[in-house]
Each structure stands twice: as structure tokens, then as C-alpha cells.
C-alpha positions as CSV (number, residue, x, y, z in Angstrom):
1,X,1.9,-0.3,-16.6
2,X,0.5,-2.8,-14.1
3,X,-2.6,-4.8,-15.0
4,X,-5.3,-5.7,-12.5
5,X,-8.1,-8.0,-13.7
6,X,-11.6,-6.7,-13.2
7,X,-14.2,-8.8,-11.4
8,X,-17.7,-8.9,-13.0
9,X,-20.6,-7.1,-11.5
10,X,-22.2,-10.5,-10.9
11,X,-19.4,-11.3,-8.4
12,X,-20.2,-8.3,-6.3
13,X,-22.8,-8.8,-3.5
14,X,-25.9,-6.8,-3.9
15,X,-25.3,-4.7,-0.8
16,X,-22.0,-3.5,-2.3
17,X,-23.3,-2.6,-5.7
18,X,-22.8,1.0,-6.8
19,X,-24.5,3.0,-9.5
20,X,-21.2,3.9,-11.3
21,X,-19.0,2.0,-13.7
22,X,-15.8,4.0,-13.8
23,X,-12.7,2.0,-14.3
24,X,-11.3,2.9,-10.9
25,X,-14.4,1.4,-9.3
26,X,-14.3,-1.6,-11.6
27,X,-10.8,-2.3,-10.2
28,X,-12.2,-1.9,-6.7
29,X,-14.6,-4.8,-7.3
30,X,-11.8,-7.1,-6.1
31,X,-12.7,-5.9,-2.6
32,X,-16.4,-4.9,-3.1
33,X,-16.9,-3.5,0.4
34,X,-14.0,-1.1,-0.3
35,X,-15.6,-0.3,-3.6
36,X,-18.8,0.8,-1.9
37,X,-16.9,2.9,0.6
38,X,-14.8,4.5,-2.1
39,X,-17.9,5.4,-4.0
40,X,-19.6,6.9,-1.0
41,X,-16.4,8.9,-0.2
42,X,-16.3,10.2,-3.8
43,X,-20.0,11.3,-3.6
44,X,-19.4,13.0,-0.3
45,X,-16.3,14.9,-1.4
46,X,-17.3,15.8,-4.9
47,X,-21.1,16.2,-4.9
48,X,-22.2,17.2,-1.5
49,X,-22.2,20.6,0.1
50,X,-18.8,22.2,0.4
51,X,-17.0,25.5,0.8
52,X,-15.4,24.7,-2.6
53,X,-17.4,24.8,-5.8
54,X,-17.8,21.7,-7.8
55,X,-15.5,23.2,-10.5
56,X,-12.8,23.9,-7.9
57,X,-13.0,20.4,-6.6
58,X,-12.7,19.0,-10.1
59,X,-9.7,21.2,-10.8
60,X,-8.0,20.0,-7.6
61,X,-8.6,16.4,-8.7
62,X,-7.1,17.1,-12.2
63,X,-4.0,18.7,-10.7
64,X,-3.5,15.9,-8.3
65,X,-3.9,13.3,-11.1
66,X,-1.4,15.2,-13.2
67,X,1.1,15.4,-10.5
68,X,0.7,11.6,-9.9
69,X,0.8,10.9,-13.6
70,X,-2.5,9.2,-13.2
71,X,-4.6,8.3,-16.3
72,X,-7.8,9.0,-14.5
């Protein structure tokens, strides 16, 4: 498996900080502006109003991760 070194939170500009510490976001600290955008997209897709329930969205995410043999 490939290894990507994490950057510390101290290296992320304050305007790009996010209130989540999942591993996928920690990896995104390499490009902190992208990390902020990734986090905002996740919140929009998974937690905001949608024709799908939260459980349905989580199930879709699990299936996609399984198909992609993703550890997340």
C-alpha cells in the first residue's frame, strides 16, 4: 500500500482548518485549500438536505468503498 506522509495541523493556514480529523482529511493537508473544499463537499453531500436519507447515503458510500477496495 502506498504511504503519504501527513502534515501537522500547525502547517495548515487558519482559513483552511476544518473541524474533522479523519485520516482522509489528514492526507489532504498536503494541499490545505483542497482539504477545506473536500470537507465542505462532504458536509454538503452527506449532512445537508437531500432526497436520500442519511442512511441511504452512508450505504452508497460503503458500497462504493467496497467496490474500490478502499479502507475508508
